[in-house]
C-alpha positions in Angstrom: 48.2 -17.5 65.4 44.6 -17.1 64.3 45.4 -14.1 62.1 48.3 -15.9 60.4 46.0 -18.8 59.6 43.4 -16.4 58.1 46.1 -14.8 56.0 47.3 -18.2 54.8 43.8 -19.2 53.7 43.4 -16.1 51.5 45.0 -16.7 48.1 47.8 -14.5 47.0 46.4 -11.7 44.8 48.7 -10.1 42.3 47.4 -6.7 41.2 49.5 -7.0 38.1 47.6 -10.2 37.3 44.3 -8.4 37.7 45.4 -5.8 35.2 46.6 -8.4 32.8 43.2 -10.2 33.0 41.5 -6.9 32.3 43.7 -6.4 29.3 43.0 -10.0 28.2 39.3 -9.5 28.6 39.5 -6.3 26.5 41.5 -8.1 23.9 39.0 -10.9 23.6 36.2 -8.4 23.3 38.1 -6.4 20.7 38.6 -9.5 18.6 34.9 -10.4 18.9 33.9 -6.8 18.0 36.2 -6.8 14.9 34.9 -10.2 13.8 31.3 -9.4 14.4 31.4 -6.1 12.6 33.4 -7.6 9.7 30.6 -10.2 9.4 27.9 -7.6 9.5 29.6 -5.4 6.9 30.0 -8.4 4.5 26.3 -9.2 5.1 25.3 -5.6 4.3 27.4 -5.7 1.1 25.8 -9.0 0.1 22.3 -7.8 0.9 22.8 -4.5 -1.0 24.1 -6.5 -4.0 20.8 -8.5 -4.1 18.3 -5.9 -3.1 19.9 -2.6 -4.2 18.9 -1.0 -0.8 19.5 -1.5 2.9 16.0 -0.5 3.9 14.1 -3.5 2.6 13.2 -6.0 5.4 10.5 -8.3 4.0 10.5 -10.6 0.9 14.3 -10.5 0.6 16.5 -13.0 -1.3 18.9 -12.9 1.8 17.9 -11.6 5.2 18.5 -7.9 5.9 21.5 -7.9 8.3 19.5 -5.8 10.8 17.3 -8.8 11.3 20.1 -11.3 12.0 21.6 -12.2 15.3 25.0 -11.2 14.1 24.0 -7.6 13.9 22.8 -7.6 17.5 25.7 -9.6 18.7 28.1 -7.1 17.1 26.5 -4.3 19.2 26.7 -6.5 22.3 30.4 -7.0 21.6 30.9 -3.2 21.1 29.1 -2.3 24.4 31.1 -4.9 26.3 34.4 -3.7 24.6 33.7 0.0 25.6 32.7 -1.1 29.1 35.9 -3.3 29.5 38.1 -0.5 28.1 36.7 1.9 30.7 37.3 -0.6 33.5 41.0 -0.5 32.5 41.1 3.1 33.6 39.1 2.8 36.8 40.4 2.4 40.3 37.3 0.9 41.9 36.2 -1.7 39.4 34.6 -4.6 41.3 31.0 -3.4 40.7 31.6 -2.5 37.1 33.3 -5.8 36.4 30.5 -7.7 38.0 27.9 -5.9 35.9 29.9 -6.5 32.7 29.9 -10.2 33.6 26.1 -10.2 33.7 26.1 -8.6 30.2 28.5 -11.3 29.0 26.3 -14.0 30.6 23.3 -12.7 28.7 25.3 -12.3 25.5 26.7 -15.8 25.7 23.2 -17.3 26.2 22.0 -15.2 23.2 24.9 -16.4 21.1 24.7 -20.1 22.0 20.9 -20.0 21.6 21.2 -18.7 18.1 23.9 -21.2 17.3 21.8 -24.0 18.7 19.0 -23.0 16.3 21.3 -23.0 13.4 22.8 -26.4 14.4 19.3 -27.9 15.0 18.1 -26.7 11.5 21.3 -28.1 9.9 21.0 -31.5 11.4 17.2 -31.6 11.0 17.5 -30.8 7.3 19.7 -33.9 6.6 20.7 -32.6 3.1 24.2 -31.6 4.0 23.6 -27.9 3.8 21.2 -25.3 5.2 20.9 -21.6 5.6 23.2 -20.3 8.3 22.7 -17.4 10.6 23.8 -14.8 8.0 21.5 -16.1 5.3 24.3 -18.0 3.5 24.2 -21.7 2.7 26.5 -23.6 5.0 27.7 -27.2 5.0 29.0 -27.1 8.6 27.3 -25.3 11.5 30.7 -25.0 13.2 32.0 -22.7 10.6 29.2 -20.1 10.9 29.7 -16.7 12.4 27.2 -17.7 15.1 29.5 -20.4 16.3 32.6 -18.3 16.2 30.9 -15.4 18.0 29.5 -17.8 20.6 33.0 -19.2 21.3 34.4 -15.6 21.6 31.6 -14.6 24.0 32.3 -17.8 26.0 36.0 -17.0 26.2 35.3 -13.4 27.3 32.8 -14.7 29.9 35.3 -17.2 31.3 37.9 -14.5 31.7 35.4 -12.2 33.3 34.3 -14.8 35.8 37.9 -15.6 36.7 38.6 -11.9 37.1 35.5 -11.6 39.4 36.9 -14.4 41.5 40.3 -12.6 41.7 38.7 -9.3 42.5 36.7 -10.8 45.4 40.0 -11.6 47.1 41.8 -8.4 46.1 42.8 -5.7 48.5 40.2 -3.0 49.0 41.4 -0.3 46.6 40.4 -2.5 43.7 
């Protein structure tokens, strides 16, 4: 009777659901990677149009994309995407998923911290527009790449945390 009660307290784990969550996590990170690199490429094109080079870092009309949070967020998305894609092919994935979750926690804090700075500057200026995270004037901080990237990181983190919870109750081969 004690064993039956213990089994009843463990939630049903569907290994197919774990696989779907891994795929969903990878999809969210792929969307984030695509969006972030699109933003960085557009920023580089804009920067090159103003400066005529990609190597200038100081005294620029618009910031060099290498110095913007979008550039570093794009690489965080790329690392997380490669990591998540590799997890799809692994049998033992609990440790790797847990570590990926820590990367996503750090990336989400970084992204929301940058968005908070942009939002603070926007509302402090009081003029109705300010320079966003990509060096472009914005009239709404919620339409900036910083906000969109932050939301995508948060979605990926939420999926990762839910996946960690499911893996904690999964049978041992996972």
